[in-house]
C-alpha positions in Angstrom: 80.2 173.0 184.8 76.9 175.3 183.8 77.8 178.2 181.6 75.7 181.3 180.9 76.8 183.2 177.7 75.8 186.2 176.4 75.8 186.8 172.5 75.5 189.2 169.9 74.3 193.0 169.8 71.2 195.1 171.6 69.5 197.2 169.9 67.9 200.5 171.5 64.8 201.7 169.8 64.4 205.4 168.2 60.8 204.9 167.0 59.2 201.7 166.3 61.2 201.2 163.2 64.7 202.9 163.9 67.2 201.5 166.5 70.9 202.1 168.0 73.0 199.4 167.4 76.4 197.9 166.2 77.9 195.4 163.9 78.4 192.6 166.1 77.4 189.2 164.2 77.0 187.0 167.3 79.5 184.8 165.7 82.1 184.3 169.1 79.3 183.7 171.1 78.0 180.6 168.9 81.7 179.8 169.1 81.9 179.6 172.8 78.4 178.1 173.1 79.9 175.0 170.7 82.9 174.9 172.4 81.1 174.5 175.7 78.8 172.1 174.7 81.4 170.1 172.8 83.5 170.1 176.3 80.8 168.4 178.1 79.0 171.5 179.6 75.5 172.9 180.2 75.4 175.8 177.9 72.6 178.6 178.1 72.5 181.3 175.3 71.1 184.7 176.1 71.0 185.9 172.5 70.6 189.4 170.8 69.3 189.9 167.5 71.4 188.3 164.9 71.2 186.6 161.6 72.7 183.0 162.8 71.1 180.4 164.4 71.6 179.1 167.8 73.0 175.8 168.2 69.6 173.6 169.5 71.9 171.9 172.2 72.0 175.0 174.0 68.8 176.5 176.0 68.4 180.1 174.0 66.9 183.2 175.6 66.3 185.7 172.7 66.5 189.3 173.7 66.3 192.7 171.9 67.4 195.6 173.8 70.2 195.7 177.0 67.3 196.2 179.4 66.3 192.8 178.5 69.7 191.0 178.4 70.3 192.6 181.7 67.2 191.1 183.6 67.6 187.9 182.0 71.6 187.7 182.9 70.4 188.7 186.6 67.9 185.8 186.5 69.7 183.2 185.1 72.9 183.8 186.5 72.2 182.3 190.3 71.9 178.8 188.6 75.3 178.8 186.8 79.0 178.7 187.5 79.9 180.9 185.0 79.3 183.9 183.0 80.8 184.7 179.8 79.4 188.4 178.7 80.5 188.0 175.3 77.6 190.1 173.9 78.5 193.6 172.3 76.0 195.3 174.7 74.9 198.9 173.6 76.0 201.3 175.9 73.6 204.1 175.6 69.9 204.2 174.7 67.2 207.1 173.4 66.0 208.9 176.6 62.8 209.3 175.2 61.4 206.9 172.4 59.0 207.7 169.8 55.7 206.0 169.7 55.4 206.4 165.7 57.8 206.5 163.1 59.9 210.2 163.1 59.5 211.8 159.5 62.1 213.2 157.3 63.3 216.8 157.3 65.6 219.1 158.8 67.6 217.9 161.8 67.3 215.7 164.9 68.9 215.6 168.0 68.7 212.5 170.3 69.4 212.6 173.8 71.0 209.1 175.2 71.1 207.7 178.2 73.8 205.1 179.5 72.0 201.3 179.7 72.6 198.6 182.3 76.2 197.3 183.1 75.4 193.8 182.9 78.5 192.5 183.8 79.3 194.6 186.5 76.0 193.9 187.8 76.4 190.2 187.7 80.0 190.1 189.3 78.9 192.2 191.8 76.4 189.9 193.2 78.3 186.5 192.5 78.9 184.0 194.9 82.5 182.7 195.9 81.9 179.6 193.8 80.9 181.4 190.6 83.2 183.4 188.1 82.3 186.2 185.5 84.5 187.0 182.5 84.4 190.1 180.8 85.4 191.4 177.1 86.7 194.4 176.2 86.6 195.6 172.3 89.2 198.4 172.0 91.8 200.1 169.9 94.9 197.7 169.6 96.7 200.0 172.0 94.1 200.5 174.4 95.1 197.8 177.1 95.0 200.0 180.1 91.5 200.5 179.7 90.9 196.9 179.7 92.7 196.4 183.0 90.8 199.3 184.6 87.4 197.5 183.6 88.6 194.5 184.6 89.3 196.1 188.6 86.2 198.5 188.2 83.8 195.3 187.7 85.8 192.8 190.0 85.9 190.5 187.1 87.9 187.1 187.2 89.2 187.4 183.8 88.7 190.1 180.8 89.7 189.4 176.9 91.2 192.2 175.6 90.4 192.0 171.9 91.0 194.8 169.2 87.9 196.8 167.2 88.9 195.0 164.1 87.2 191.9 165.7 83.7 192.8 165.6 82.1 191.1 162.2 85.1 189.3 161.7 86.1 185.0 161.1 89.1 185.8 163.2 90.4 187.2 166.6 93.7 188.1 168.1 93.0 188.6 171.9 94.9 189.0 175.0 93.5 187.5 178.4 94.1 189.5 181.6 94.0 189.0 184.9 93.0 190.3 188.6 96.9 189.5 189.3 98.0 191.7 186.6 99.2 188.8 184.4 98.8 188.8 180.6 98.6 185.8 178.2 98.9 187.0 174.4 96.7 184.3 172.3 98.0 184.3 168.3 95.2 185.5 165.5 93.1 182.7 165.1 89.4 181.7 164.1 86.7 182.6 166.8 85.9 178.5 167.2 89.9 177.7 167.8 89.8 180.5 170.1 86.5 179.5 171.9 88.2 176.3 172.8 91.1 177.7 173.9 88.8 180.1 176.2 86.9 177.3 177.5 90.6 175.3 178.4 91.3 178.1 180.4 88.6 179.0 182.4 88.2 175.0 182.9 91.9 175.2 184.9 90.7 178.3 186.4 87.7 176.1 188.4 90.1 173.5 189.0 92.9 175.7 190.2 
């Protein structure tokens, strides 16, 4: 199987020095890539700015902004069977970017605009033989929001995981499916979760 995986955060520049971003470490995406390779799949990684190095066995495409990741996903997905959208993409970018470093003093107001919805864009154009998996990082009680995303974005599965997963070594996740079913997984390290998720996706393709 040819698997396209996104990982890490995206950064949206404010000026040549500052940016909007988040605390994503990219550890979960890396675990997924390693699990895919170990299972004998071909893996392509689209990677935002992180401190850890990607596995050499994966073809890696480095990006920084959401727009760059969006373009890379839409370019690469047609040659893959599966997209796992594990990146923690910035939801907003500054409407204007200063061409020089902004000085300190007083107050600053940033006008933001929504970034591209990468997973929805990919799912809207997928072929019947392709599948798209999303992630929903929410408050622990907000599973309804994850289910709404699953339906609205026309995904084949969404992984609902609590906010404490970000930059953690473990994950406590639930797998939500379009038919309304839900599988609650035990809290486990991200490598173990990645192997479990890949096994579920492999079964999905064989069904």
